[in-house]
N, C-alpha and C positions, 0 to 999 in steps of 0.2 A: 771548214763544215766543224760547229761544234758536236765533242760529244756527245754520246748519249746520256752519260751519267750526269753532266754538266745543263744538259737541257731539263732533265729530272729533276736535278738542286734547282732551278731557277724555276719550275713550276710549285716546288712544294713553296719557295718563299713566298710566291705570288698567292699563294692558298693561303700561308697565316697573315699576309698583309689584307688580303681581304675579307679574312675572318675579327681582325679586330675592331674593336667600338672603337669609330670615332669621339664619341662621348665621354667613352670612359679615357682616350688616349687625353682630348682638350683639359680632363678635370686631371690627371695628373700631371699632364702639363703644368697646366695653373698653379697645382700647390707646389713644385720641384722648383717653378720660378720667384714666389711667394719667398721660398725657405734662401735662398740663393738674395734677391732684393735684401731681405729683413738681414741677412749673415752683410753684406755689401752695408749697409746703413752702419748696423752695430761696429763695424769694422771703422769706419769712417768717423763717427761720433767719437768711439774710443779715442781712435789719434787724434780727432782734434783735442778733446779732453784732456789728454796729454799732454798738448803742448801746452794746453791752457796751465794746469798745475803744473809743469816741467818752468814757465816764466815767472807765475805765482814763487815757485822756489826758491826761483833768482834773485827777484825783489826780495823775498824774506833774508836771505843770506846779506845783502847788502845792505839791509836795512841794520840787522842785527851787528854787522861787522861796522857799522859806520855809528851806529848811536851806542854799543855795546850794551845793546838788550833796554836800553832806554828811547823807547818808540817816540820823543818830543824833542830832541834833540837836534840841533839844525848845525849842518854844516855842507863844508861844498859841496860840489861835483867832480872833485880831482881824483878820487878813488874809481868814479864811475865811469870817466873818461879812461885814465889806466888800463882799469878787466875790460874794458871794451876794446883799445890795442890788440889785448894777448889774445882775446875770444877772437874778434876777424882774422887772426893770421890764423889760428887751429879752424875756425867753424863762417866764417867768409862775415859778408855783410848784412847778413841778416843780425847782427849783432853790432852793427853800429851805436856811436853814444846816445844817438836821439831812441833808438829800441831800446838798449839796456835801460834808458833815463826812466824809459815809459813803464819796465819791469817794475822798478823799486816803485811806481807810482800806482801800479797795480795793486801792490802789495800792500801800501799804505790805504788805499785804497778800500782794500775790500782784503783786511787784514783775517777775516776766517775764512780758511780754506776750505772748512766743512759746507760755506753755504753759495760757495762755487757750485755752477749749474753745465749738467753736463749739457743741456740743449743748445749751448752758448759756445761761439769759437772763439778764439783770440781777436779775429776781427770786429765780432759784438762789441768784446771786452774794451775795444780800443776804442771805440766808440764812445762807449758809457762814460769814459773816462773825460770826456769833455763834460760832461752835465756835471756841475757843482752842487746842485742839493742832492743832500742822499734818499728823500724823500722820493725827488723827480728821477732817480737811478734807479729804484727798486720799481717807480710803476711802470718806464720804459723797461727793465729786466723782465717782469711780469708778462707784460701784454706782446714781448716778443716771443717768449717761449708758446704764450698761449695762443698766439697769433701764426706762430711758427715761419716769424719773418726775416727774410734774409736783413742781409746788413744794407742793404741800399734804402729797403722800407724802414728798417729800424732808423737810418740817416736821417730819411724824410720827416718820421715822425718827431725827431729832437728840433730840425730845422723850422716848424714849421709851429713849434712851439705846442705841441700834442698836450703834453701833462698841463699847462697852465690853463689852456682852453677847457680841455675835459675837469679842473678843478672848481672851473668857472660855475660850468651848468651844475657841478655837485651843491657850491654857496649857494646858488641859484634857486637851486631844490630846495637843501637845506633851509634856505632864509623862508620859503613860503611853508616849508611846516612848521616852522616855529611860528609862524603869524597865525596863522589857523589852527593851531594844536585846540586851542579852547573851541573850537566848534566844528572839531572834526575827529571821530574817532579813528584814533592809527593802529585797533587791536585787528581789527581785518584789513587792513590793506597787503595786498599782495606782495612778494617777494621782492621782486622787480615793478617799476612803474615806467610806462613812459618817457615820462619825462626824462628819467636816468640817461636813455640813449638820445635825446633829440637836443643837439646842439644849437648855439643862436650868437655868433652867427657861425658859416660854414667855410673853411679857409679853400678856394678849388683855384688856388694860382697854381695847380699842377698844371691846369687848361695851358697856360699860354696866352691865355684870352686876354683882351683888356677892353677897359670900359668902352675908351676908344683909338681907331672907330669901332661904330658902330656895330654890336652883333646880335644877333636873331636866337631864338631858343635854340633851334634845330642846331646854329652852330654849337651851343652849347652842348646840349644833347649829344651830339656828334663827338667834342672833344672830353666828355666824361666818358663816352665809349671805348674813344681809345685808349685812356688812361682809366681802366676800370679798376686796375687793382687798387692805383692812390684812390678810388673815388670813395673804394669801400674800406680804405682806413682810414677817410677822412669821416665816414660815417660810423665809423667805430663800430665794438665788439659786436660780431653773433649776426650783421647782415649778408645775406646771400643772392646773389644776382639771379630773378627770372626772368622778365620780359622788358624788351622796349619797344614802343608804340604797341602796344595790348591793344585789340581791338574790342569794343565793345559794341553789339548790335541791340538797339532798343526801336521798336515799330518802325523796321527797316530803314534807321538811320543809325551811321556808324560813326563811333566818339574813338578816340586814343589817346590813351594813358601815355605821360611821357616815359616813367620808370618803372616797373615793378620790382620789389625785392623781398626779401621772407626772413622775419627776422627768428632767428633760431633758438634765442634766449626767454624773449617774451613768444614766441609759437603763435607769430600772425605776421600777414601778409600788410609789408608796407608802401601806397602808391605816395610816388614823389612827384610833383607838379614843378617844372622850370618859369621862371617867369623872368623876362629881363624887363627891367624897371623897377616902379613903384607896386606892391601887391594892394590887389583890389577887392571890393565884395564877390566882383563877378566869378574872380579867379577863386576863391573860397567857397562859392557857392557850386563852380561846377567840380572841385575838389571833394566836396561832401554830397555831391552826385555820384561819383565815382567808388566812395567808399561804401556806400550804401547799397549800389549795385553787387559791387565785391562781397559784400557780409550776405547777400542776399542769392548770390550766383557762385559764387567762386570758390568762398571757405568750404572746408571740410567739418566735420561733427567736432574733432575735436581741437580745431582751430581757433585763437583767442580774435575777438571782435579786430578789422583792422584798424590800419592808422594810416593819415593821410597827412604828409606831410608836403607844403609849398615851401620852394627856395626862390626869393625874388632881391634884387641888390637895394631895394631897401621896403620898410614895411611902416605902417601906421601905426602908432596903439592904440590910436582911436577908431582905426576900420577895425582892427584885430577885436577888439573890446564888445561893437557891435556885431557883429556877427556870429557865423555859429561856431568859430573856435573857440568862443568865451565862455559857450555851454555845452559844447563838446569836449569829452576829456580826448577824443583822439585822433583831434586835427591839430594842425602843431602850422604855423609860419614862422620862417627863418630869414633874414638875413644870407646870401653868401658875398665874399671879397675874395677879389680877384690877386689881392696882391697879400703878401706875408706881415701880418700884424706884430707891431712891436709891443715889447710888456706894456709899456707907459695906455699906449691901447687899450689892451686888455684890461689895466686896473681902471681905466675910465668906463669903459664899458660896463665892469663889474660895478662900479659903483654909481653910474646909472642906471643898472638894469634893478640896484636892490632899492633905489629910489623910485622907481616905475613900480615896482613890485606891493612899495610899503603903500603908496598912492590907492594902486587898484585897491589894495586892503579893506583901505580908509572909506575907500567908498562904497565897499560891498556890506560893512558895518551898518555905514551911515545908513544906505538903503532898507538894512534889517531892522534897522530900529523902529 
């Protein structure tokens, strides 16, 4: 039998436990957990960045010793090989010839140590070393930091030529602005416009789908949901997933939008309709219907008007011109590709798009005369 003192002690502890405010305990727990998580994240980032700085310093010493302070002298890699052999004995295989040579390349590619970013790991930088263009590297660095990309996401962005395709979109947008600058007042333009975030074409090769055998819209939709992170990366910065097959009920009839996103920069909803095959006037009319409904029934007072985007394997410029898309700045039609485009294809598409824009603007000016 337990002693009387022990029984009394147990009762006191039970009484104290019963008097604890559970909500206060939960709040305290969350606060303490936050401190621990932040501390761990800081330690992790600090340790990663110390590795990055250390490898950069190694690269600097190698370059300065090889070149006697002259960054452009060219010599063989005999010194790197000998250095690697000595480092492996002391520190292991992590300092083999290829890695030490990469540290040298790291310094030559990023000669300013104060420009290194704490948000990026050594693996991030190893991937960035594969990018020859300085502008492209800076683009991928900024996107990786702002989007908190992991190394897999960064690798895929480079593989699918995200920089070149984003540049193509921006170039098309600049062409439009240049062509209409005499007839459009640019002073009151918003800081961001939907055109800056809509691509054409989109690359959906990550879905694994092929044009043949034939697939259906539901297959494409499912594939995009299975690879949602990759799809959001392809859409670009600012997109957040909201819903799939969102039901709309009008006069007891049910309709379903394929995909709904919210754009955190434009502060508006984006409805995406998927089409296997050529985009038709009927498809565009349906998208316009969804967008109008969303503006009337779903958006909040501080939301901007909804954007509609239809993705198809092909689109006719004539169809686009004679439908609501030509008259509505919130509707867009883009192609999607299920394969990786080559640089030659990107250049060809850019030239064709420029010619198309110029032709459309000539027609518009002719109609206004």
